[in-house]
N, C-alpha and C positions, 0 to 999 in steps of 0.2 A: 498542403506541406510538398507532398514528392513532385507535384505538377510542377511547383512552384522552384522546386530546389532541379529539376531534370530531371527526376528518377524514372518518372513515367511520363507521357507525351500529352496525355490530357488526365483531369481530375475523374476519380469514380466517385460513384452515388452510393448510397446504403440505398435508396429507393427501387433504383435500378441493378442493386445487387451485383458490380461489378468492380467495388472498392479493392484495393491490394491488400491490405491488411483483414480485412475481414474475407480469407476465403473459403471456410471450411462452408459446405452446403447449409448444412442449417445455418449459418449466420448468416449467409444472404437470402435465403428463404424468410427469412425472420426478421432481417434488418436490425440485428441486434450483434454485439461482440460477445464470443463465448469465452475463445481464447486469446490473451495475449500473445502477441505479433510485435518483435523487433525488424527494425530497417534502419539502414545507416545512409547519411547524404550530408554533403556540403552545402552549406550556407554565406552569400558573400552576405556583408553587412556593409551598405552602401557610405562615403564618405558624409558628412553634414556640408552645405553650401559655404562658401566662403564667407567672412564677417559674420558668422552666427553667434554670437557668446549668450547674454540675456534673450529677456523675448526682443529687443531690440539693439544687440550687441552696447557697447561701448565700455569704457572702465581702459586702465593700462594693464590691466592682468590680459585683458582682450588685444591689445598692441601686442604685446610679448607672443600671443599666440599667433599673429597672423605674421610675426616674424619669423617664426618656425614655420608657417607653410600649412594647406589644411593638412587633416588629418585624410590614409588612404584608406581605402577600402580593405575591409577584414574579412577573411575568410575563416569560417569555423565549422569541426567536424560535431556534428550531430547523431545521436542513437537515440531514435524515438522507437518506444515501448507503447503502445497502442492496447490498453487493458479496458477489462468487460466493467461495467458499472453495475449491473444487476445485481443483487444480495445474494443470491444462488451461487453464482459464480466471484466470489469475493478471496476465496483463495488465488486465484488470479492476482489480483492485485496484491497482497499481502507480501509474496513471493518475487512482485516484478519491485517493489517498493523495497526489499533488500539491499539491491542492487545500483538505486538507482543515484543518480546526482540532486536534480530537481523535478518539479513537477508544476505542470498549467494545470489548472482546476479549470474546467467547463460547467459553468450553470447556467441553465435555463433563464433565458430573460422573463417569460410570462410565468412560471413557476417557482423562479428562488430555489432558494435548498430544499431538497426533498429528501426523501428517509436515508436514501443510498448516498447521498450527498455526504450526509454526516458519518455513516461506515469508512468511506474513503477517507476523509479528513482524519478521523483518528489511526486508521493505518499509515498517513503520511506522518502525522504528528508521535506515533509511536505511544500512543495512551490506551486505555481503556483493556491493558492488558493483551494486544491485541500485538503481533508481528508486524545505486543512487542513479550518464545516459538520461536525459530528459523526458518525459513522458506525457502524452494527452490519451484519453481515454473517454468513457461516457458512462458517469455513474448509473443511469439508467436511460437503456438506448432510446426508449420510446421518448422520456422525457427529455434526454441529450444533457441530464445532467452530465459532470465527468470529472475524473481525475487524472493526470499522467506523473502517475508516479514518473510494530517489527519484533519478534523474537524471543531472545533468552532472557536468563536474569539480570538484572543490573549489579556491576561490581560497585558494590557500596565502599569498597576500603580503597579502592584506585581514584586518585584525584582528579583524572579525566573521567571520571563517570556521570557527572553531570552535563557534559557535553553532549551524551547519547540518549537521553532523556530516559526511559524505563525500559530499553533495551538494548541491543549489542551494535544496534544503527543509527546513525546520528540522524534527526530529524529530517525532512526534509524540506529547504527553503521553497516558493509557489510564486507563482505566477495564477491572474484570473482572466478566464474568459468568458464573458457574458455572450453565449449565443443566442441565435434565434432573433435579433432587433428588429426583424422584418418581418413576424408572425404581430396579429394582433393581440393585445395585451401587453407589449413589450415593454419594461418598464425599467430601465438602466438603474436611477437610483431607488429604486425599491427591491429590485437583486441584489443590491451592495449591501443594503441595510439588514436582510434577510441572513447574508452571510455573515455581518458583524453581529448580528444579534443570536444567528446559534452556532455560529464554528467559532469558540474558544479560542483566542489567541492569533486570529485570522488576520485582523486589523487590514481591512481590505482599503486601499483609496485611489482614488481613479485618476490615469495617466492619458485618458481620452475622455470626450464626452461625442455620441452619438448625433449625426447629422440629418437631417429631415428635410425632403422638399413639400412645403406647402403646397396642397392642390390648388393653384389659380388658372385662370385662362389665361395669361401671359405674365410672366417674369418681369420685371424691370431690374434691370442690371445695378451694380452700384456706379457710382463717379470713383472711376480710377484710371489710371495714365496706361493700363494694359489691357488691351482687348479680350488676350485668351484668359487673365483672370477673372475679368466681368460675367464672360460667359459663364465660366466654370459654377465662379459664387455669384449665384444672384440674391435680391433679395428674396427669393422664395425659398433658400438656404437658408435654417436656423439648426441651432445647437440645443439639448434637451434630454429628456431622460425618456419621456413616455411618446410611444410611435401615436397613438390616439388622440394626443394633444396635438400634434405637429402634422401627420401625411407618412408619407414615402422614405425607409431608410438608403441612405442612398452613399454614406461613407462615416469617415470618423472623424474628430479634431483632437488632434497629437497637442497635448499641451504643455510636452517638454520640449520638443523643437519648434511649437506653436506654429505648425503649420494644419491645412486640411488637405483630406486625402480623399477623393471623389471618385467615386467608380461609374462605369457607364450604366446605362440603361440595359436590362436583362445580361448583365455581366454572366451570367449562368450559361448561357446558352453561345457567349462567345469564346472564341480560341484565346490562348492566355495571353498572346501577343495583343490582341484585341481589347481582351477584357482587364490591360492594367491600367489601373487605376490613374487620377491626375494629382497631382501633386503641387498646392497651391500655400507658401510662405504666406503666413499674414504681414508681416513687414518688409520693407525693401530689403535684398541682400545685400544691396550695396549701401542703405542708409547707414546713418549709426545714430546714436543718442535717441531724438525722439524716434525715425524711421518714418517711412513712408505705409499708408494705412494702404492694405490691398482688401478688399471686398467690405460683406455691407456692416453698419458702424456695430448691430445689433450682435453680429456674430463676432467682431473685436472684440467687445463688452463680454462677453459670453468666455471668449479664450481669455482673456486675464483675468476674470473672477475665477474661473478653473485652475489656472496656474498659482493666484494667489492661494486658492483653498491647497493646493498640492503642495508648496512650499510651507503653509503654515503647519499640515498635519506631520511633514517631515521634519520640520524643528521640534515637535511634540516629544521624538521618539531619537533623533539624532542630536548630539551635545555639538557636532562643527558645525550642521545647518543651523543649528539655535544661536552659535555665536552670531553666524553671518546675518540672520535674520536679526536679530538684537541690534549689532551695529551697523543695518539698514535703518531700523527705525530710529536709533538716537542720533546718525548724522542726517538723516531727514525728516526735518517737523513739518512737513508737508506732505499733502500727498493724497488724493481720495480716491485711486483705482481709476482715472477715466477712460477715454476709449485711447486715446495715447499713452505708451510704456512711461516716457519720462515723466508722468503726471505721479508714477506710484512709486515711491523708491523701493521698497522691498524687490520689485521685480526689474527694475534699473538696477541693481548693486549687485543678485542673485545670477551668474552665467548657468546657461543651459550645460554644460562641464559639470559645475559643480553641483546642480541638481540629479544629473547622472551618477555622479559619483556617489552622492545620499542615496540616491533609490538603490545601489548595487549592495553597498555598505550592507545597509538595513535590511533588503531582501537576505542576504546570507546570513545574517543575524536572526532572521525571521521575526522580525521585530513590524513589518509592514510586506503585503502583498500587491504588488501592483494592478489594476484592474484595467484591463482591455475590454472594446466589442466588437461584435460584428457579427454576420451572417453567413455562417461557413458552409452552409447547403449551396449558395449563389457565390461564393470565394471573396466576401468582403469581409476584411481583416483580418486577412492571415498574415502576408506579409510586415504586418507590424510586429504581429505576435512572433514571428520567427526573430524580429530585430531584438524583439526584449527578450529573447531567449538566452541568444548571445549576449547581450548587453549585462543582462541581470542574474543571470541564473549562474551557478558557480560549475567552473571546469574541477577534475578530479583535484588538483592541487589545493583547491580553494576548500576539499573536505579532509575530514579527518578519518584516518585509517580506520577499518573497523576492528572493534575487539577480538580479541583472538581466545581461545582454548587450548589447555594443555590437552594432547590424547588420554585419556584415560583417568583425568582428575577434574571433576567435577567443579571445582573451582578455580579449576588454572586459568581462566581468563582473568582473575585476580593478581595469581600467581606471575603470571608472563608479563600483565602490562605494568607492575611492581617494578619485576627484575630490569623491563625496558627503562622505564622511566628514572633509575638510580645510575643503568649505563649511560645513561644520555648525559647525564649529569656528571658522569667523571668525565678530566680532561684525557683528551686523544694519548695514545702512548704509541711507542714505536712499535709495538706487536699489531696495533689494530693499523694495517696496511689497507684494509680494505675501505673502499667508498661508501660502506654502508655504516658508520659507527657513529653517526649521530642521526640515522633515517631509520623508521621502527619501519616492520615486516608490514608491508600492505599499503605502506605508502609507493605511490606510483614513481618515485626514483630510487626505489630500493629494486637492486637486480635479483634477487630470488623472486622465483616464482610462487605467485598467491592468485588462486583462481576458486568461484564459487559459482556452482552447477544449481540454476536457479528455476529451471526448465527442464523438463522431458518431452520428449516426444516420440512418435514412432512413426514414419514412413518410409512408406514400402520402397523399395530398391533406392532408397538414400544412406542410410544406416550400415556402418560397417557391420554390425553382430547380426545375427539369424533373423531379430524380430525388428530391424530397422531403427533401430533408437538412436535417436538425436539428442544432446545434450546443449544446452543454451547457458553459456559462462560469461560470470564478469569479471574480466583478469584486473587484477589489484594491482600487481606488481609486477614486474618481469615480462617474459612473452612467453604465450603457448605456439607453439608450430606445430604442422604435419607430421605425426612420426614421431612427435617426442615421449617418450615413457614416462606416466605420471603414478605418481602417489593419488590412491583415490581414500580419500580420510572422511569416515562418516562423520556425523556430531555427535552421536552415542557410543562410539569405541566399537560399534557392531561389523564384523567382515562384511564386504562387499558381497553378495550373491547375484548368480544369473538366474534366469528367469526360472530354470529348472530346482534353484534351492542350491547351488553346486557353489563353493568357495572358487573366488576368482582371482588366481596368481599368489596366494599366499599360504609361504613356508611355516614350520613351527616356529620361528624365530620373528616372524611379523606381526604385526598388530594392524596392516592395513590391505589391500590391495594394490597392486602395480599392473596397470595397464597402458595399452599403447595408443594414440589418436592416429589413428587412420585419415583422417583429411577433415577439412572444414566444409562450410556449405556460408556461399555467400547470402547477406541476410536482406531479403528483399519481400518479404510477406511470405506470401504463396508462391514464389519466382526464386527457390534454391539451388542455385547452380553452383557445380562442384568447384573446389579451390582445391586442388591437390597440393600444391606449394604453400598453403596461404601462412598465415601467420597475426596473429593477433597481441597487441601491444598494451601496456598500463593503462587502463582508462577505458577500453575498449568492448563490445561484446559481441559474443562470437558462436558459431553453433558448429557442434564436435560429432565426427563420426566415429566410429569404430569401436566405442567405449559399453563395454558388453552389462557391467554392472552397477552403471555408476545410477543414480537415483538422486532425485531434488534434494537439497541441502548438502550434499556432497562437497568437499573442499580436494583441490588438486593443488597435487604439491611438487615440484620437479622430484629426480630422485635422485640428482647429483649436488643437490645443498643452494650453493650461490650460482647462479648462472652466469656471474661475470667471472667465476674462478674455473668454468670451462672449458677455456681455450688455453694458448699456451703450451709452451713447450712440456712433457711430461714432469720434469724434475720440478719445474717451479709450482707445477698443477701437483705435486704432491707436495709440497714445502706449503703451501698456502694451506692447502687440506689440512696437513697435520697441525699447522699454527692455527687455525681456526678449531681443528678439534680441541689442542689443550687450550685455547684463551677466549674462545666466544661465546659465551654462551648463547647467544641467536642461533648459532651454526647450529648447537647439539640441540635445541630443544626445536629447530626446523627440522633435522634430520628425526629426531626422535617423533615428530609430528604433533603440529597444530593445526586446526580449525575454526572453521567460523561457527556463529552460535546457526542450528538448523532451522527449520521451518516449523511454526507451529499451525496446526488447522484447525477451522476452527470445527466444534462438535457437532454430529451429525441430528437433522431434528425430524427427518422423514425417512421410514422405513418402507420396504418393500420388496413382496413376494413373487421371485421370478422363477420361471421353469422352461427349460427346452422341450420341446414335442417328441424327443427319443434320446434315445440313449446314447446315439451315437455322436447325437448335439450336443449332451451334455457337458461331455470333455472338451468342446469347443467352448462351448459358452465360460466353462470354467478359464478355459487360458484366455479367452477374450475378455473378461473380466481382470485379469489377472494385470495387463498390460495394461487397462485402464485405470486402474490404481496407482500405477508407475505413475502415470501421466497423472493424475489428481490426487492429491493425497488429499483433498478431503472427502472422495470415495471410500467408505468402507463396505467391505464383501465379507459375509460369514457364509461359510458352504457346511451345510448339515445332510446328514446321510438322509432326511427324504423333501430337503430344501434348500432353497439358494435367498440370504437375504441380503439386499443392498440398503444402504443407508446414506442418506445425501442433506443439503444443504435445502431442497425446497421443492417443489410441484414440478418446476422449468427444468431444476438440475436432473432428476430423475426422468423427467421425458426427452432430454436431450443423451442420457445416458442410452436408453431403449433405440433410439432416433441412431446413435453411432453404431448399435449391436446390428441394427438392420442394415444401413449402410455399408460398413467398412469390415463387417463379419458375417453378413448375409446370414444372420440369427434372427429369426422369430420367434419371440417366448410369449408363455401366458405370464398373466399379472394379476399379483391380489391385489386387495385394494389397500391403499396408502397405511401405515399405521404410523402415530407419533411416537417420537422418542420422548416417554416421561420417564421422570427420576423421582427416588423415593429420598426423604430426610427426616432427622428429627428435631421436633421442634424443642429447640435448649435457646436459651435467653440469651445474650451476649454475656460473655463470663462465667456462666453456669457450666458444672459440669454432672454428668452422670458415668455410672461405674456399676461394676458388678459387685455383689454382695462377697466381698473377698476373694480368696483363690478360688475358681471354679475349675474344678477336676472331673478330668476325662480316663476314664479306666475299663479298658474294654481288652477282651482277647480276641484276635482276629486271626483265624489259620494255627492256630497255637501258639503265637505271638504275641505278648503282652503290651497293650498301648497305653502309656500311664503316663499323666502331664497335667499340671495344674496351672491355671494365666488368669492374672487379675486386668483387668481392663478400667482406662476410661475415654467418655468420649466426649466433645465438645464440637462446637461449629471451629470450622476453620477459620484461620485470621484474617482472609478475604473477606470471608464471610460475617464480617461485622461489620462493615461500612454502613454508614447512616447518608449517602449520598442520595439526595431525593431526586436527582434526574433520575436517577435507576427504579424508583418505587413504582411499583403495582398496586395502586390503593392503598393500604396500610403495612404492605409487603415488600421486602426489599425482591426486585426483580433481576436478576445476574445471569451469567451464563455459568451451568454447573461446570463444578470440577471434582476428578477423581477423589476420592478418599484418599488422606495420609495416614500414614503407619510410624508412629515415633517409637524412639525407646528413652527406658527413664534409666539414670545412673545404675540402679540396682539390677534392672535385667541387663545392661550391658557387663557389671561384674559379672554376674552370674555364667556368663558367654566369655570371661576371662577377656574384656576388653575396656579400653580408656573409658572413665565413666566420661572426663570432660573435654571427649573431640566430636569434635563438626559433626554437625546434624547432617549433613549433605557430601558427608564421607560416602564414596562409591562401596555399592554392598557386594561386589564381586571378592571383597577381603574379609568378608564374613565368615564364620562356620557352617557348614552344613545344617546343621541344626537350626540356626537363627536364621537363615535362608528360607530352611522348611516353616519355619514359625509366621515369619513374615507373609510368606505363600499362605498359607490357611488361613490367618487374619483377612487380607486383602480378598480373598477367592471366596470369603464369608459374606463380604461386603458388593457382592457382587448380584445379590439379591436381596430384594428387603422383603417387608411383612404382608403388605398394603396387597401389592401385587409383585409380578417377576418383573419387578425393575429395581437398576443398580443404585445404589446408594450415592448421595455426592454430599459437596460441602461440609464434609467432617474430618474430624482429626482423631482419630484413635491411637491412645498411648498405651503401649505394653508397660505396664506399673510391675508386676512383678512375675516370674515365673519357677516353677519348682516341679522336680521329674526325681521318682526313683529309680529311676534307669540311669546307665552312665554308658551302656554299647554305644558306639560309632553306628551299629548298625539298623540299630531300632529306636535311639533317641529321635532323628528326623524327625520319622512318621509319627511318632508320638505326639511331639510339640504340633507338627502342623496339624493334627488332630486335635489337640486339647486347642489350640491357639480359633479352628473354626467354631469348637463347640464352644467357647466362651463369647463370641460375636454373638452367633444362635442363642444363646441362653439371654442376654442382654435385649437384643432384638424384640425375645416374644415378651420379655416384661414389657416395656417398652410400647410394644403396641397392644398391650393389655392394659396400659394405663391413656391410651390414644394418644400418644404423641409420635407417631408413626406418622406422616407428612406426605401427598403426591405431589409433586412439582410439574408443572405443563409450561412447554414453550410458549410463549406472548410474542404478538407479530406486532408491530406498529404500522398502521394501514393507512392510505393515502388515499382517498376515493374521490374522482371527477365526478361531477354528476350535475344533470340540467337544472336549475334554477327551482323547476315546479315540482323537483322529485326528489329532492331533501330529505321531505317530510318520512317517504316511502323507507330509503336509506336509512335514515337514523332509526327507525322501527324496527326493520330486518337487523342493524345492528345490537341493538337491544335484545334482542330475542336467540343473539347466538353469544351471547354474554358478553359483549363489546363493551367498553368504556368510553365514553364521546370526549377527547380533548379539544377541540377546537370545531368550527364552522367556518369557514369564510364565503361569506353570499357574495355573487360575483359582483355587487355594486359597491362593497367595500375591499374586496379582497383582489382574486387573479384576476385583472387586468380590465375590470371594472366594464360596466354594459349589460346587458340580458344574453350577448350575445356570446358570451365568454361562462364555462360552465363555473360552477359554485365548487370549494374545496372542504371535506370533511376531514378529519383529523382523528384516529379511534386507536383504542388497542384493545386485541381481541387475540383470542386462543388460537393457537396454530388449528389444533382440531377442527374449530368454526368453519374455517373459510378456505377446506379444502373444497373444489370445484365451486369456490363462490365468482369465478369469471363468469359463468351460465347463467347464475342467480343473480348478479348484477346485471348483464343483458336485458333479463327478462324482466325486472325493475323498471329501469331506465330506456325501453323501448331501443337498446342498441347502444345507446349514445353514452353510456360511463364507462370507465376505466380505471383501474387503482393499480397501487404499488405495495407490498408488503416488506418489510425490514424485521430480521428476529432481533427482539429485542433481549430476552433471556428467559430462563424460567423462574417460574411463582409457585407459590400454592394452589391449588385448584380449588375453584370454590362455585357454588352455583349448580352443582351438580349431583 
């Protein structure tokens, strides 16, 4: 894409390690994407040829279009974010999805949907409890599945909440690109069917067909009046689905424009100019009605059949296309889809522009996913993808503004959205003289600056702060400029800190930090050029330097409110400001502080002990890990007096962290054996509750101070634990990501602390009295360690039913209730452990293994010994590609602890020919131990 748009002189290669977006040494060595990278470029969409309406033109509507003249070439600006697809780096996908407008899902033509593809798809569609520029990525860089790219609690009371799915960001419209069509075993149709079957709501529809050249001693050209077309489209070129059935992949057949795009032989070794494809329209551009056939009869029939199927699929989801389709059928009683377009009334009556319009509407509505094909390594099929990005994916104006929350108010998103909706319904008054009266904050046309920081990196010599911090931000509205002062709003309302824990520019009256943008960097993957006078408008992505305390998930707001009011004479500025302050609810809330939902990182599943070789290096290790946790929210560091524990999403994640410590910080560390992140829970049936035997009293004297209190608790499964989704079952047990315990208060407990018993359960706890906060702290602290092992509890709701104490002193009551709450939890867990109701949860992985057919039995036996459950075995003759030359695939579910170091074992079992990928599925009760 970058080479075609002119950003670079020649395309890079993952195999050669010279790609632009994969610029880290570890990325180039391993041939995978580890960090997301952003780059911007312009793409010019060529105009269609004259006289191209339907498959062969014709009709009064087409006559009107010809009177207006041909459509001019269109230039669009694209911000591309290349994201990794490996499950260990899924946090990069999640935080990129939050700022994307559209996505390109890349699927392997041989393997189809892989385990990582499903994870990426859920991130795109904001489902399964996981948290817009266009993105392209590799969901598994070895298998080259991928996606180009969500968050917060839903605002159930907002009338627009249904548009946002389950999070605060609208789900992504997407295109699909079936890659590696030149490989043995590639099958376009089967890849589409695997997506339709496994990715719910995707509805892929083919807008292209692959073209193959059949092996033959001499190609006989088709009868045609055009010599050049006869040479490019001979009888040896056919359209099909599987490479093994036809031969060498040479190009694509565009079903919308009715054209064949044929690439020269060895296109990957040619210059960009010489590798340009030949574009052949299948009907004479100067003919109408029937049109003169160009190319082989079989190819024309395949194009007409494919276009008819495309129109039919669109008619199933688009009412406008359905009306056109039905009118065409009723007005024409004949036509069986022969070689000439006039023989088919449906194709003769529906124009290319009408098909394009329907595709765009349904793509933006996420009703269809237009599907293309190609071989990206050879540069084949990339230009049509860029054309479709410009034609069908949304621009910022096509997207809903992000949902906002008021600072310090947990349900602020509902309150803010409700105020904005009510305000937009009111007629404009004379006092509302700004240009934003009917435009919601976050809309690209709104003048108030709103930006979201989705990624933070450290680059020595680049960032203006001491540690070289560079913040990547998406600007939703307004404009960011170098040397602007901005307010940094953290999603949880916690003030921003620098690397040493000091507050950044926060006074006693402020709720947020104020920082100054030192400059901007040009987004060119690994080539970041300085832009000291840079600016970033709404809808764009930028790299900011000089922000010392900003972290992923922060919101950036202007310090002066409405950017449009900043200019002009001083008196007018003060008058406008006073008018807003008195009458404009939006301006007041903007200045008080609004923010977008923060990033929710996946829970770690693997822990590693690391130690520096000397005391002097230990402090360097701590500082280095602190920087890495800022960059990678999924990396958790726990420092203890004698050791340091790092936790992440898998073995590869831990390997990359250790590699970066060595390369970037010059630190060699000792490591222990990986430890799996177990959890504990209580075996409770849905709807059942367990409770303490009334009030559990704690009464002790510590250091001459009496600590007395009594607490009554009830415990049950958390609401989300009661799901019965069979797709997440592991055997007979639910397999799901663990959630931290939730502590709630009964009305009686709230009355004890003089609180409103009917208040919302999600109110901010900073308003609670110290004694209540201490009680909650004691209960939560005691639930961080179970009774079967030293594992935190998960998937439980603990309700404080009643509290009592003989103490009333504000000095002693908090400590007494903290101890009483912890004692009540401990007593309950000990009783449940004696009854055998405490259960250990272990992480389970979905594993896909590619293995030679003759070694399938050995692999299955090995998986059974590892407590694995076999889900599916696709033998070579019925599954991946067909034939003995392609490996069979085994799908299984295996505990994570059993596949640590599995790569070496698999190589031994398969003679070095096996490969596997694993995706975290969730935690399930441990069995077979």
